[in-house]
N, C-alpha and C positions, 0 to 999 in steps of 0.2 A: 504493500500500500504506500503510495507516495505521500510524504510528509507535507504539512501545510507550510506555506511561505512564512507565516507568522501565527503563533498560537498562544493564547492566554487561557489557562485551564484551571478553573475553580480557585481563583485568586482571592485571598482575604488578608486584611491587615487591620490592626487596632492600635489606637494610641490612648493610653490611660483608661482603658475600658470602653472607649468609644470606637465602634466599628466603622472605620473609614471606607473600607471595601468589603463586600460580603459575597463570596462565591461568584465572582465575575468570570465569565467564559466567553470567548469569541475567537474566530479565525479570520485572517486576512489573506486575500489572494494577491499575488504579485501584480503590480500595476494599478491597484485600487487606490481611490481616495476614500478612506474609511473614517467617518467622523464620530466623535464622542461628544454628546451634549447632555446638559442637565443644569438645574439651578445652581446658584452659588453654593459652595460647600458640599456638592453632591459626591465629590471624590475624583473628579476628572484629573486634576494635577497630581493627586496621590497616585493614580494609575500610571501616569507618565514617569513619576519618580521611581516607581517599582520597576518599570521597564528599563529605565536608563541606569539602574543600579544605585540610586541615591537612597532608596528604602529597601529593606529586606522584608518580603511578605511573610506573614505568619503561616500561611498555607498556600498551596497551589504551585503551579509551574508555568514558566514562560519559555517558549521555544522559538528560535529564529533560524529559518532554513534547516530545520531538523536538529538543531543543537540547543540544548538547554542553556539559558543564561543565568540560572540560579547560582547565587553566591559569587557572581563575577563582579569585578570592580567597574566603575563607569568607563575608565579608559579602555579596558578589555572589551566591553560591550561596544564602544565606539569603533574599535579595531575590527569587530565582527561585521560592521556595516550599518550601525544604527546611530543617527545623529539627531539632535534636537535643538529647538529654539526655546526661549523662556518667555513667560508673560511680561516680565520686566526686562528692558534692554540691558544686556550685560557686555557692553563694548568698553574699550579703553579710550576715553574721550581725548587724551593727549596724544593718541596715535592716529595716523591717517587711515583712509579706507583700505589701501593696499596692505598696510601692516596688520590691521585688524583681521582681514580675511586670511592673511598669511598664517595667523595663529591657528587657524583650522587645519593647517597642513602638518601640525606637529606629530601626529601619529604615524605619518608616512616618512618622517625624516630620520635617517640613521644617525646623523651627527647632532641632531637637536637644533631647534630653531635659532637659539641665541648663539650657539657655537658656530653655526653656519654663517651667522652675520659677521663674526669677528675673525674667523679663519678664512677670510675672503682671498680669493685668488682663482682666476678662471681655470687653472690647470689642477688645482687641488680638488680632492674628492668633495670636500665641503662646498667649495665654490661651484663645482658642476652641479651638485645636488641643489644648491640654492637657486641656480638658474632654472633648472627643471621645475622646481616648485613655484617659482615666480611666474613661469609660463602658464602653469595650471591656474594660478590666481588671476592672471590676465584674461584667461578664457572665461572665468566666472564673472569678472568685471564687465567684459564685453557682453556676455549672455544677459546680465541684469541691467545693462545699459548704464553703468556707473562710471563711465570713462571721465566725465566732466568733474567728478569728485574724488578720483582715485588718489590724489595727493593732498586732499584737504583733511584737516583734523575733524574727526567725526563729532566731537562735542559741539561744533558750531553748525552742524547740518540739521535740516528739518527732521522732525520726528519720523515721518514716513520713510525718509531716506535711510535713517539709522536702522529702522526695522528691516529694510532691504539689505543693508550691510550685514546685519546679524544673520539673515537668511543665507547670504553669500558665504559667511564663515562656516555655517553648517554644511553647505554644499562642498566646501573645500575638503571636508572629510571623505568625500566621494562615497556617500552612503547608498545602500540599497533601500533602506527604510528611513524616512524623515518624519520625526515627531514635531509637529507645529503646535505650540501651546499659545492659543489666542493670537495668531499673527496679525489680526486686524484691530486688536484692542487699542483704543485711544486715537484711531485714525479718523480723518474726515472722509466723506463719501468718495471723493476723487482718489484718495490714497487707498481706500478699500478696493475700489475697482482695479487699480494697478496691482495690488497684491493678489487678487483673484486671478488676474491675467498671468502673473508669474507662477502661481501654484499650478495652474493648468499647464503652463509651458514646462514646468519641472516634471510633471507627470508624462506629458506627451513627447517632448523632445529629449529629455534626459532618461526617461524610463524609470524614474524613482517612484516607489510606492510611498504613499503619504497617510499617516495617522494624525488626524486633526482634532484639536479642541478649539471651539469657537463659540462666542455668544451671539453672533449674528445669524439668526435662524435662517433668514433668506439666503445668505451666502452658503450655509451648510447644505440646504436643500437644493441649491442650484448646481453645486460642483461635486457632491458626494456620490459615490457608487452605492454605498450603504451607510446607514446611521444607527448607532447604538445610543439609547437614552438610559442614563443612570440617575437615581435620586436616593438620597440617604445611603449611598454606598451600594445600592442594589440595582441590578439591571431591570429596567421597566419594559423595554422592548428593543428589538433589533430587526431591521429590514431595509427595504429600499425607501428612498425619501417619501414617495407618494403614500406608502403604507404608514410610515411613522407619523406623518402630518395628520392622518385621520384617527390615530389612536387616542382613545378617550383618556387613558392614563397620562399620556404625554400632555394633552391639553390641560389636564388637572394640575400637573406638576408645574406648568408654566403660567398659571393664572397669577397675574401680578408680577411676573418675572420679566425682566428685560432680557431678551435673548436674540 
């Protein structure tokens, strides 16, 4: 039997007696945009933290391309091909766009990113490696159309551009699975439309599978292959967007909620 591209199996985790996730299970197919939605505090980011190795689940298993990621550290999981962005921008404001995205190459660098900077010399191994990684970053900058800000300090750039740079840094890891934690949070309508465009392009042109958390219900329903709804740490429903939108439990969970 062929293993799933990505599998979460009966995942549970508690904090101080509060059950943050209870028996969550789902599979993802390669090439999907699979979205997880739910009210604030439903457990969405906790799920991402379990997948990326920041939290250790109490029960359950997570498998990626047939391999368990249980008890693996975040950097090991990243090397396996899983990258993520965060709700809050985590860029280095005193560094430029190129340098911030370059940090995403660290898992692929044998000499280390800072050693490569100082052991510069085109004929040295570190120098050659640096050139190759910079070429990869240039491809990402071109793909995301960030050429006009490549040498600018990110702290002075618009919020939407910073979110795009953070996305670029995640792409620099060359993931097979990209976890996007509220990529449109805090954006205006124009910035949201741009981000939707890039997410679709990442799926279509780069062939990267996407696991998405987002509060913008319309966006989720427009771009998702399938949607899972969780509330109070439990799965409410899972299905194609059209089915999920009609589910009475989903409507009940979202009464009075901005999503």
